[in-house]
C-alpha positions, 0 to 999 in steps of 0.5 A, a space after each residue: 430600748 429605743 434603738 435602731 441597728 444598722 449594718 454599715 458596710 460601704 464600698 471604699 478605697 482600701 489603699 490608704 489603710 495600708 500605710 500608717 498616717 502620721 497626722 495628728 487627729 487622723 487615723 486609718 482604722 476605717 472605723 464604722 466602715 465595717 461595723 454594726 451601729 445602734 442609733 437613738 432614733 429620737 436624737 440620732 445619737 450613736 449609742 453603741 457600735 461594734 467594728 467587725 474587722 479593724 483596718 479592713 484592707 480586704 473590704 470583706 464587710 459585704 461577705 458577712 450578714 449581721 444578726 442581733 438576736 435575744 435568746 433565753 438559754 437554760 445553761 447546763 454542763 455542756 461543751 460549746 464550739 463555734 466554727 467560722 469559715 470564710 
């Protein structure tokens, strides 16, 4: 796929995220400050991203590890649950 993945989680001032910004073209959604991104290493182009926590006013991004895995799974009738505790 020729992609390089990064977990982006810089420390930043979260105070501006508390209040809406009323300026055209400017948002306070903190996009890419708590995200996993995929870049094309040949061009540097941003190919894909996932923002884990939008408008992260608590700066929680350092608490979560990012793992991207590809798993072959045989599906059968079963129940699945996922628990996330922080």
